[in-house]
Every structure is written in structure tokens, then in C-alpha cells.
PLY file of the C-alpha trace (Angstrom):
ply
format ascii 1.0
element vertex 77
property float x
property float y
property float z
element edge 76
property int vertex1
property int vertex2
end_header
-3.48 3.37 -7.29
-5.93 4.92 -4.83
-7.72 2.27 -2.79
-11.29 3.31 -1.93
-12.03 0.63 0.69
-10.73 -2.61 2.13
-12.35 -5.26 4.30
-10.24 -7.90 6.06
-10.52 -10.83 8.47
-7.47 -11.94 10.45
-6.48 -15.35 11.78
-8.14 -14.63 15.15
-11.48 -14.06 13.39
-11.60 -10.29 13.90
-12.97 -8.25 10.97
-11.78 -4.80 9.88
-13.25 -2.30 7.41
-11.54 0.89 6.27
-12.62 3.45 3.69
-11.13 6.59 2.14
-14.40 7.58 0.45
-17.98 8.02 1.62
-17.94 7.30 5.37
-14.20 7.91 5.75
-12.34 6.29 8.61
-8.88 6.23 6.97
-6.66 8.83 5.35
-4.96 6.35 3.05
-4.93 2.66 2.20
-1.85 1.13 0.56
-1.78 -2.50 -0.56
1.57 -4.07 -1.42
2.66 -7.62 -2.12
3.01 -8.59 1.55
1.09 -6.03 3.63
-1.83 -3.61 3.86
-1.08 -0.22 5.44
-3.86 2.01 6.75
-3.10 5.70 7.39
-5.12 7.12 10.31
-5.35 10.17 12.56
-5.39 9.35 16.27
-6.82 11.33 19.18
-7.93 14.92 19.55
-4.57 16.16 18.26
-5.04 14.05 15.09
-1.60 12.48 15.32
-0.76 10.66 12.05
-0.61 6.91 12.67
-0.21 3.83 10.48
-1.75 0.43 11.10
-0.03 -2.42 9.25
-1.65 -5.78 8.50
0.59 -8.57 7.20
-1.17 -10.55 4.49
0.24 -13.76 5.99
-1.93 -13.08 9.10
-5.13 -12.53 7.11
-7.64 -15.20 6.21
-9.48 -12.94 3.78
-9.26 -9.47 2.28
-11.02 -7.65 -0.51
-10.75 -4.12 -1.81
-11.66 -1.79 -4.61
-9.73 1.09 -6.11
-10.41 4.02 -8.39
-8.59 2.08 -11.15
-10.91 -0.94 -10.77
-13.96 1.38 -10.68
-12.84 3.00 -13.96
-12.39 -0.42 -15.60
-15.87 -1.47 -14.46
-17.45 1.71 -15.88
-15.59 1.33 -19.21
-16.69 -2.29 -19.60
-20.36 -1.27 -19.52
-20.03 0.60 -22.83
0 1
1 2
2 3
3 4
4 5
5 6
6 7
7 8
8 9
9 10
10 11
11 12
12 13
13 14
14 15
15 16
16 17
17 18
18 19
19 20
20 21
21 22
22 23
23 24
24 25
25 26
26 27
27 28
28 29
29 30
30 31
31 32
32 33
33 34
34 35
35 36
36 37
37 38
38 39
39 40
40 41
41 42
42 43
43 44
44 45
45 46
46 47
47 48
48 49
49 50
50 51
51 52
52 53
53 54
54 55
55 56
56 57
57 58
58 59
59 60
60 61
61 62
62 63
63 64
64 65
65 66
66 67
67 68
68 69
69 70
70 71
71 72
72 73
73 74
74 75
75 76
């Protein structure tokens, strides 16, 4: 499943938004049962980096994926 975007708020109140489409700021977004992993490039050398958010430390998260987008389009017809 390709995740298009995710928005999150952690227990300290800080908000995060990552997207792999449109205004891209992430290479990949992977959501599993217990964590959300964001693939990024860091610095001028574009060093591959991952940022991991544990779901247990999040107050809120929401996302959409290409699979959910396809379901939404199909339900209109």
C-alpha cells in the first residue's frame, strides 16, 4: 500500500505532516501496526534517513493511500 500523506500529533503537542505526492517532503511513508516510518533524504548529500514514530506516542494520526483513493473513486459510480 502506497501512503500518499500522513498528519500526526504527538504527546508533546507537536504536529507533523509528510507527503509523497504533490508537495513532496518524504520519499516513503510506511504504516504498520505499531509505528509510522518516514523515509527522507538529509542534507546536501541526500543521505537516506528514516524517522520512526511509535503509535503509542501519538495522540492523533490520519493518512490516505492510493488504495483508499481508488476505493473512494469506485464508490462514486
